[in-house]
DRENKELO-653808 format. One record per residue (C-alpha): x, y, z. Coordinates in steps of 0.1 Angstrom, whole numbers. Layout:
N
     x     y     z
     X     Y     Z
...
This chain:
564
     x     y     z
  1332  1216   888
  1297  1207   902
  1293  1242   916
  1302  1258   883
  1277  1235   865
  1248  1251   884
  1260  1286   875
  1257  1280   837
  1220  1286   838
  1190  1269   824
  1206  1263   790
  1234  1243   806
  1209  1224   827
  1190  1213   796
  1223  1206   778
  1237  1182   805
  1206  1166   818
  1183  1158   789
  1194  1161   753
  1221  1141   736
  1249  1167   733
  1287  1165   737
  1291  1143   767
  1321  1124   781
  1312  1087   779
  1344  1076   796
  1334  1054   826
  1298  1059   817
  1272  1033   827
  1254  1019   797
  1218  1010   803
  1197   994   776
  1159   993   778
  1140   971   753
  1105   984   746
  1097   952   728
  1103   929   758
  1079   931   787
  1090   912   818
  1060   916   841
  1033   939   855
  1044   972   869
  1024   963   899
  1020   992   924
  1030   972   955
  1047  1003   968
  1014  1020   975
  1013  1007  1010
  1022  1027  1042
  1021  1022  1079
  1029  1037  1113
  1027  1030  1151
  1008  1061  1161
   971  1058  1149
   960  1091  1166
   982  1111  1142
   959  1100  1114
   933  1126  1122
   957  1154  1129
   958  1181  1102
   993  1171  1090
   983  1134  1090
   952  1141  1069
   973  1162  1045
   998  1135  1041
   973  1108  1035
   956  1129  1009
   989  1133   991
   996  1096   992
   963  1087   976
   966  1115   950
   999  1102   937
   987  1066   934
   968  1050   905
   952  1025   928
   938  1027   964
   966  1030   989
   966  1005  1018
   973  1019  1053
   984   998  1082
   986  1011  1118
   993   996  1152
   973  1002  1184
   938  1001  1171
   925   983  1202
   950   997  1227
   937  1014  1259
   948  1049  1269
   957  1038  1304
   974  1065  1323
   992  1080  1294
   986  1118  1288
   982  1113  1250
   998  1098  1219
  1036  1095  1219
  1064  1079  1199
  1054  1042  1193
  1022  1047  1213
   986  1053  1205
   952  1042  1217
   915  1041  1210
   899  1028  1242
   877  1005  1221
   872   980  1249
   867   981  1287
   848   962  1313
   824   973  1340
   829   962  1376
   811   929  1369
   834   921  1340
   808   929  1313
   824   942  1281
   819   978  1271
   826   987  1234
   834  1022  1223
   842  1027  1186
   844  1065  1186
   882  1069  1183
   886  1038  1160
   859  1052  1137
   876  1087  1136
   908  1070  1124
   893  1047  1098
   869  1075  1086
   900  1096  1076
   914  1066  1056
   883  1055  1039
   871  1090  1030
   902  1094  1008
   895  1062   988
   922  1043  1008
   920  1008  1022
   928   998  1058
   950   969  1066
   932   964  1099
   955   952  1126
   937   934  1154
   957   946  1184
   970   954  1208
   955   940  1240
   931   963  1258
   940   968  1295
   909   951  1309
   915   920  1287
   952   917  1293
   966   888  1314
   991   913  1329
   974   947  1328
   999   966  1350
  1020   984  1342
  1000   990  1310
  1011  1020  1289
  1048  1022  1281
  1072  1051  1285
  1097  1043  1257
  1102  1079  1246
  1115  1087  1281
  1138  1057  1282
  1113  1033  1299
  1103   997  1291
  1083   993  1260
  1070   957  1266
  1042   964  1291
  1006   952  1296
   995   958  1260
  1017   930  1248
  1001   901  1267
   975   875  1256
   939   878  1265
   927   866  1299
   895   852  1282
   897   840  1246
   859   840  1242
   858   877  1251
   887   883  1227
   867   865  1199
   836   885  1207
   856   918  1207
   867   911  1171
   831   899  1162
   815   931  1176
   842   953  1159
   836   936  1126
   798   939  1129
   801   976  1137
   826   981  1108
   803   964  1083
   773   984  1095
   793  1017  1092
   811  1012  1059
   791   985  1042
   799   949  1033
   810   958   997
   836   981  1011
   848   961  1041
   854   929  1021
   881   948  1001
   901   954  1032
   927   932  1048
   929   920  1084
   957   907  1106
   962   896  1142
   989   915  1161
  1024   925  1149
  1057   907  1151
  1046   880  1176
  1080   863  1174
  1096   891  1195
  1083   907  1227
  1056   927  1208
  1037   896  1220
  1046   885  1255
  1032   850  1250
  1041   816  1236
  1038   805  1200
  1008   783  1210
   992   813  1226
   996   834  1195
   980   806  1174
   952   805  1198
   948   843  1197
   948   842  1159
   923   814  1157
   898   830  1180
   902   864  1163
   897   848  1129
   866   830  1141
   851   863  1154
   859   881  1121
   845   853  1099
   813   850  1120
   805   887  1112
   820   889  1077
   827   855  1060
   842   874  1030
   867   894  1050
   903   886  1043
   927   877  1071
   963   866  1071
   997   870  1088
  1016   865  1110
  1037   897  1102
  1068   882  1118
  1102   899  1119
  1131   895  1094
  1131   859  1079
  1168   860  1075
  1168   852  1112
  1164   815  1116
  1141   819  1147
  1118   843  1128
  1117   822  1097
  1109   791  1118
  1081   810  1135
  1067   819  1100
  1069   784  1088
  1054   769  1119
  1025   794  1117
  1018   784  1082
  1018   747  1092
   994   755  1120
   970   772  1096
   972   744  1070
   974   712  1090
   968   716  1127
   937   718  1150
   921   752  1152
   918   763  1188
   885   781  1183
   866   757  1161
   882   723  1169
   885   716  1131
   917   712  1111
   931   745  1097
   927   782  1102
   919   809  1077
   951   821  1060
   944   842  1030
   976   861  1026
  1011   858  1041
  1027   887  1059
  1063   892  1071
  1087   921  1076
  1119   930  1059
  1145   954  1072
  1179   967  1063
  1206   974  1089
  1226  1006  1087
  1257  1013  1109
  1277  1043  1119
  1313  1034  1107
  1342  1057  1114
  1318  1085  1119
  1299  1080  1087
  1267  1062  1077
  1268  1028  1060
  1236  1013  1048
  1230   975  1043
  1204   969  1016
  1215   933  1012
  1200   920  1045
  1166   935  1036
  1166   918  1002
  1177   886  1019
  1146   888  1042
  1124   889  1012
  1142   862   993
  1141   838  1022
  1104   845  1029
  1096   838   992
  1115   805   995
  1095   796  1026
  1062   804  1010
  1071   784   978
  1080   754  1000
  1043   749  1006
  1026   737   975
   992   747   990
  1003   784   990
  1009   787   953
   996   821   942
   987   832   977
   989   870   981
  1020   882  1000
  1024   914  1020
  1057   926  1032
  1041   943  1062
  1070   965  1069
  1097   971  1043
  1124   996  1053
  1161  1004  1055
  1160   996  1092
  1137   989  1121
  1130  1020  1142
  1109  1047  1126
  1105  1066  1159
  1142  1068  1166
  1157  1102  1157
  1192  1112  1147
  1196  1125  1182
  1189  1090  1195
  1214  1074  1171
  1235  1091  1143
  1231  1061  1119
  1195  1074  1112
  1210  1105  1096
  1203  1092  1062
  1165  1099  1064
  1163  1136  1058
  1182  1137  1025
  1186  1118   993
  1203  1087  1006
  1168  1075  1017
  1153  1083   983
  1180  1066   963
  1180  1035   986
  1142  1032   981
  1144  1034   943
  1172  1008   942
  1157   984   967
  1122   985   953
  1135   978   918
  1152   946   932
  1120   936   949
  1103   936   915
  1131   913   903
  1127   890   933
  1089   889   927
  1094   879   891
  1121   853   896
  1103   835   925
  1070   838   907
  1051   849   938
  1020   870   941
  1034   900   959
  1006   925   965
  1021   950   989
  1053   963  1005
  1045   986  1034
  1068  1015  1039
  1067  1020  1077
  1069  1057  1075
  1043  1085  1081
  1047  1117  1101
  1053  1126  1137
  1035  1153  1157
  1051  1179  1180
  1086  1171  1169
  1115  1194  1157
  1119  1201  1120
  1139  1174  1102
  1147  1156  1134
  1157  1125  1114
  1127  1102  1121
  1118  1077  1094
  1090  1097  1080
  1076  1110  1047
  1070  1145  1059
  1081  1168  1087
  1057  1194  1101
  1036  1191  1070
  1065  1194  1045
  1073  1165  1022
  1108  1150  1024
  1128  1138   994
  1118  1101   999
  1082  1109   993
  1091  1120   958
  1104  1085   949
  1068  1073   955
  1055  1101   933
  1079  1088   906
  1065  1052   910
  1030  1067   908
  1038  1078   872
  1050  1044   860
  1022  1024   844
  1017   993   823
  1043   965   823
  1080   965   833
  1105   964   804
  1137   944   801
  1166   965   814
  1202   954   808
  1230   973   825
  1266   968   817
  1284   955   848
  1252   961   868
  1243   944   901
  1215   920   906
  1197   914   939
  1219   884   946
  1251   905   942
  1237   930   967
  1227   902   991
  1261   887   989
  1283   918   990
  1261   949   995
  1266   981   975
  1302   986   987
  1327   980   959
  1311  1005   935
  1280  1026   931
  1247  1010   920
  1238  1030   889
  1208  1012   873
  1173  1016   861
  1137  1003   863
  1115  1008   832
  1079  1004   822
  1056  1012   793
  1020  1016   784
  1009  1024   749
  1029  1053   736
  1044  1061   770
  1077  1048   784
  1091  1056   819
  1127  1050   831
  1137  1055   867
  1175  1058   871
  1194  1061   904
  1230  1065   917
  1232  1047   951
  1260  1035   974
  1258  1019  1008
  1286  1043  1020
  1276  1079  1021
  1312  1091  1016
  1318  1068   986
  1293  1086   965
  1304  1105   934
  1287  1117   902
  1284  1091   874
  1275  1094   838
  1248  1072   825
  1238  1065   789
  1202  1053   784
  1195  1035   751
  1158  1029   746
  1154  1003   718
  1125   992   696
  1107  1025   699
  1081  1027   671
  1077  1064   662
  1092  1095   647
  1101  1114   679
  1094  1115   716
  1087  1143   740
  1110  1139   770
  1102  1150   806
  1129  1146   832
  1119  1146   869
  1148  1147   895
  1155  1142   931
  1190  1154   942
  1205  1183   962
  1188  1209   940
  1155  1194   930
  1125  1179   949
  1144  1184   981
  1129  1203  1011
  1158  1194  1034
  1183  1213  1013
  1159  1243  1011
  1155  1242  1049
  1192  1243  1054
  1195  1271  1029
  1169  1291  1050
  1192  1286  1080
  1177  1254  1095
  1149  1273  1113
  1128  1257  1140
  1104  1286  1138
  1091  1287  1103
  1071  1317  1091
  1045  1316  1063
  1069  1327  1036
  1094  1300  1045
  1067  1274  1048
  1055  1282  1013
  1091  1279  1000
  1096  1245  1018
  1063  1232  1006
  1072  1240   970
  1107  1225   974
  1091  1193   987
  1072  1185   955
  1085  1164   926
  1101  1188   902
  1111  1187   865
  1148  1192   860
  1142  1212   828
  1114  1220   804
  1102  1191   783
  1119  1187   749
  1114  1167   717
  1140  1143   704
  1141  1124   671
  1139  1086   672
  1164  1071   648
  1163  1035   637
  1138  1027   664
  1162  1039   691
  1166  1069   713
  1196  1076   734
  1199  1099   764
  1229  1109   785
  1225  1118   821
  1249  1130   848
  1238  1112   880
  1250  1131   910
  1255  1114   943
  1222  1097   955
  1202  1112   927
  1171  1096   913
  1157  1106   878
  1125  1097   862
  1125  1100   824
  1091  1100   807
  1090  1095   769
  1058  1103   750
  1063  1087   716
  1047  1104   686
  1038  1078   659
């Protein structure tokens, strides 16, 4: 039936996808959107991205992707990357989970030598596009590490990842001065007005072997880094600790104890009580599996991470209103792992990644509202990888310069402005249902809506944790309390046939050598596409109804432009 549907031509497309025609409502999901009830700001916390490999920033595909990310966002996009202080060591060049700047070394007498050339080349690319860095102070330069050898890791070849770059500094005053000199240079290069709009952090995931030191050593490293930063730039904003998933008791305890250190305990660098803590950072990850030869996602554990961290932050009355950054917010934890490494990562090339993202981010909006927290950013740890096969199944936004379907979800979010609207879905799932039971018993067909002036946007998705359980579902959208005569309707779509470079690549024969003609076709397929031409529809009794067929893992964005 589905194959025949796409043979009916453009008229049938318009007939089924947009306008209110004869439509089987049996088992349809009814979704009511109330234009008169605003439930909170449509805050663009999604406009944050990050990656391990900083040297890819200045490659042509890296620069292209960063330009696209900023172009689709109504606000400056924040960019977080690891390895901004890492030494090259004996590595031949950047690699999976590996990058370097050689910002710090010492002469034979132990005197520091600072070299900002590579760091500047990375930050220049970001800032020149109107983006903002989330400056990660790490990792440990080889000449400052307490255990410098072996230094560089060989993870991509199956070697140990936790090498000399993970260790505490051998001299905390030198560590402090490194941060001080870096900040001085940064202010001199970009100006205080610009730099004070950035964010700073110390390290990444110090509760696991990303940091090969104790909790006390991390607090000491944080205090000395913050002291160096504030000495050069008192207005610069620093926070953390960017720990791993708070659903884990150990990680949540680490987060809580770090907050206590910053609020109540003696500062290792200054000797005074307290340490600068101007935002809270933690990470939230899902946990897909490969079950009976098929992919099964687990959104519930990612949402539980966020819920538990919000609970922890709210337990400190001193932190009321503090900005919160989910420093990595993803379906799982290994961006640099390909499908070849593990088949459970096979969701990333196609529409399961995009529908998961739409569904999960909508629930993060709900969590933000219910817990009354100041969520500023949720960093998608996904960028691009150099010198890798086409569609190798990395967690990335683009492959060899071609946008993947998931990037188009962020383009959809970029359209949505104003305030979020009340959405009521019959038999729908809230975040607590997903935390408790996952999306296993039935598909999650639901919506997120926002409005500004005469414009209304409704994002709709059809998601299921089990890839084989997906099936098409009819949805009826009722947009109520619309004040106007009629509305122009635009329908953007991500599915097997729209906004999907992966399906186009397979249609071309899955080539690893892509000529200019094929590249042009893939580039076009990778953009966000309208499902049909815009149409006008009458508003009757302040209400407009639309009927959609939501194919498996599809995401739609409906834009209504109301004519008064």
